[in-house]
N, C-alpha and C positions, 0 to 999 in steps of 0.2 A: 162868051160867058166865062167868068172866073169859076174855079173849082176848089172844093175843100173836101178833106177826108175827116169824118167824124168818128171818134171812138164811142161806140154805142153799146151799152150793156143791155139796153131795153128798159132800163129803169127811168124814173121820172127826170132826174137831172140831165142825164146824157141825151134823152129824147128832146127835152126843152132846148138844150144847147144847139142841137141840129136844126130845130125848127126856127130858132132865132136867126140863124145864119141863112137858112132857106128863105125866110121872109124878106131878106135883103137882096134877093135875086141871084144868089150864089147857087151853083149846081153842087149838091151834096151827095157824096158816096159814103155810106157808113160802113165801118168794119166792126164786127162783133167777135171778140176773142173768146176762145174756150180753152179750158185747161182740164187736167185730170182731177182737179180738186174742187169739183162742184160747179164750175162755170159752164153750165149746160142749159141751153135755152129751153129744153123740154122738161126740166126738173123743177118742180115748185120749191124745192129746198135750196135751189141755186141762187147765187148772187146775180145771175143774168135772167132775162126773160125773153120770150119770143119777140123779136123786133119787126117781124114781117107784117103784121096787121097795120102798124103805124106807118111803115114804109109805103104800103099800098095806099093808105088813106091820104098821106101828105105828099107823096111823089118823090121819094128818094130811093136809091138802090142800096142794098145791103150785101156785103160780102162776109162770109164766115171764115175765120182763121183759127186753127188749133195750134196752140203754142207748144204742146207736146213736151218733149224732153228739155227744151229750152227753159220751160217754167219749172220743171222738176229740179233742174240744176240750181236755180236761184233759191228754191225752197230749201234745198240741202245746204247751200252755202251763200247766203245773201251778203253782198258787199256792204250794205248799209244796215244790216241787222234786222231783227224781228220787232214786231209790235208786242202787244201784251202776251200773245200766244206764239204761233209759228207763222205769222203773217208777214211776209217780206214786202210790205206795201211800197216802199220807195223803189226797190229793185223791180217790182212788178210794173209800176208806172213807167220806169225807164225802158223796160223790155217792150211794153206795148207801144210806146212812142217810137222806138226804133223800128218796129215792124210797120207801124202806120206811116212813118216817113218813107220807108222803102216803097210802100204802095203809092204814096203821094208822088214820088219821083216817077214811078212806072206809069202813072196815069196823068202825068203833067199837071198835077193839081198845084194850088198856090199856098195852101196853109192847112193846119190841123185844128180840129175842134175837140175839146173835152168838156164834160159836164161838171168838172171839179168846182167846188165852192170853198172859198177861203175860210178856214177855221172849222170846216165841217168834220174832217177826219183828223185825229190828233197826231198822226205820224206823217202822212204824205200830203196833206192839204194845208200846209202852213206857209206863211209869207217867205220864210227862209228856205223851204224845201222846193218850192216851185222853180226857182232859178237853178238849184242843184239838179233837179230832175231834167230840166231842159238842157243844161250843159252836158250832163252825162249821156243824154240821148241824141246829142248833136241837133237839137231843134230850137236853139235860141232864137227868139223872135217869131217863130213859126206857130207857136201853140196859142190859139185864142181860147180863152175861158170865158164865154159870153155871160155867164151868170154872175161872175165876180169881176168882170173886166175893169169896172170903174174904180176898183180898189188896187188895181195892178198897173204896171207900166204898159205903155202902148206897145202893141205888137206890130210886126211888119205889115200885115194886111190893113191895120188901122192907119199906120204912117203913110202907106202907099195909096190910101183912098179906096181900097177895095171894100172895106167895112166902115160903116158909119158908127163911130163910137157912141154917139148920143142915143142910139137905139139899143145899146147894151145895158147891163144891169150891175147893181152893187150889192148883191146878196152876200151875206156873211153869217157864219156860225151854223148851228145845228137846227135852227127853226125852219121847218119846211112849209110854213104857211104862205110865204111869198111865192114859192114854186107852185103850190097848189092853186093859188089865185091866178098865176100866169098860165098854168095849164088850162084853166077854164077860159081865159081870154083867148088863147090860141086854138081852142077847140080840141084839146088833147083830153080825151076821156078814159082811154084805156092805158093804165100803167099799174105796176105792182105796188104793194105796200112799201112806202119809202123807208121803212124800218129794217129792211133786209140787209144782209151783209155777207161777207166772204166766209166760207166754211173754215178757213184757216184761222179765223178769229174766235171760233167756238172752242172752249176749253177741252171738252171731251174728244172732239174730232182731232184737235191738235195733239192731244196725248196719244191717241191711237196712231196717228201718223208718225209721231216721234218713235213710238215702239216699233212700227213697221220698218222705218228706215234704219233703225238700229240693227234689227235682225235680218233685214232684206234690203241692203243698199241699192240693189238693182230691181226694185219692186216692179212687178208687172202691173198693167192696167187693171187686171182683175183684182189684184190685192188692194190697189188704191180704191177702186170702185166699191169694194166690200166695206170700206171704213164707214160708209154712210148708213149701213144697215145692221140691225140685230145687236145681240150681246156678244162681245168678243172675249175669248179666253186664250191665254198663252199657255199651251201645254208643255212645250219645250222651245228651245231656241229656234227650231226649224218647223214647228207645228202649231197651228191655231185651229180653234173651233169657233164657228160663228153660229149663233142660235137665233132663229127668227122670233120676233115678238108678236107677230100677227100673221094672218093669212097672206096679206100682200107681201110681207117680207119673206115668208116661206116660199112663195112662188118665185121671188127674185133670187133667193139663194139656190133654189133648184135650177133656175135658169143659168146661173153662173157656174154650175158644175162643169169641170173639165176632167179629161182622162187622168187618173191618178188620185182624184179626190174621192171622198165617200159622203153619202148622205145618210143621216141617222134619223129615224122617226119611230115613235110608238104608234104602230098602225091601228090598233084596236080602240084607242081612246083619243080624245083631243090632245094634240101634241105639236110642239114646234118642229120645224125641220132644222137640223144641224148640218152645216157644211164643214167637213174636216179637210183641211188643206195642208200641204207641205209634206214633210217626211215623217212617217209615223209607224209605230209598232203596235202589237196587240195591246200593250199597256195604254197607249194613247187612245186607241179605239174604245177600250173599256171606260176610260175617264170621260171621253166625249159622250158615250152612251149614258153614263151616270148623270152627267150635266143635262142631257136631253130629258132624262127621267125626272129630274128635279122640276122641270118646267111643264111637264105633261099633267093631264088631269088625274092620273093614277099615282101621283108622287108620294102619297101616304102609304102605299102598299109596300110590303117588305121586298117583293121581287116584281120587276117590271120588264116586260118583253120589249126590246128595242130592235127594230129592223135595220139591217145594214144594206145599203143599196149603192150600186154604181150608177149614178144618174137616177132617173125616175122610172127606168124600164127594166134594169137588170138587178133583181133581188139576189143577195148573196146568202144571208142567213139571219136568224134571230139570236140575240144573246140576252140573258137574264141578268139584270143588275139592280142594285138598290139606288135610290136617288142620292145624289151628292149632297153632303151636308153644307151648311152655310159657310163654315170655315174653309172648306175646299174652294167654294165659289169665290170667296173674298181673296183667297191666295192667288187664284189663277186669272181673275177678271182683269182685263185691261181697262182701267178706269182711273180718271184723274182724282 
């Protein structure tokens, strides 16, 4: 039996691509790539989703691969530039195909599968970028794009008779109705909203990440993970305050506490949790406390008690502050 490696985000297009090839009697092993920037199969805000239910339903294996620092490097310095925000789409595809090819060789597979659709994405899914991506990733002729194959040159699996080209498709552009119809035909009922996208394309997230990499070039996983949550305030070059917007985010921020951080909260009224990270003095603690006060239920009082905690178990002290004024928030907020 011939084998293929499918790049699978868990989304509609990539799942359909794998199923099209699976239907032709090819053994498919899918690889789902994860990064520090939101590609997380457990996170509903992510550009990925859990591929396991469909792998069990349709009978293909899934391997998870974290790109880690390799992806951070291309975000910092992409050879082929950014999209509208800080999304290195071409470099991203090149890296994923390189990793997938390594798996292909290791598993003695014959070719690669992606769910890319010609004309769907403005940067990486163009007729002129597909050959560039394949050349840079050393996968020329090996990448089958089943959803748009009839618009593209024949690949090696088609030329060698492994794949029946007549059973491939000619989808083009951003309209997802053909994919939705095909999903119904193939019995694919579980897939996320096709409108999702990479966090790096979101203006606010991109702005926060740019600020982080400017002040912390060797940013930690925690610092990157924090970008998805709360309101962010740059107090100094080396210090940030992140303020929860709801109970869920308060719990997340408290869970991300590490030794050296502080948590600030107005304990006697409804209040956000503020995570203070980096290098700070008493001045930054007071500023973070006043920002916390601004978002608590007692913000109109002249003096508000803010508790200072190391984690959620070790209380340090209370300090009395007035709520930060709007001009201070506007000056310090990390916002596009």
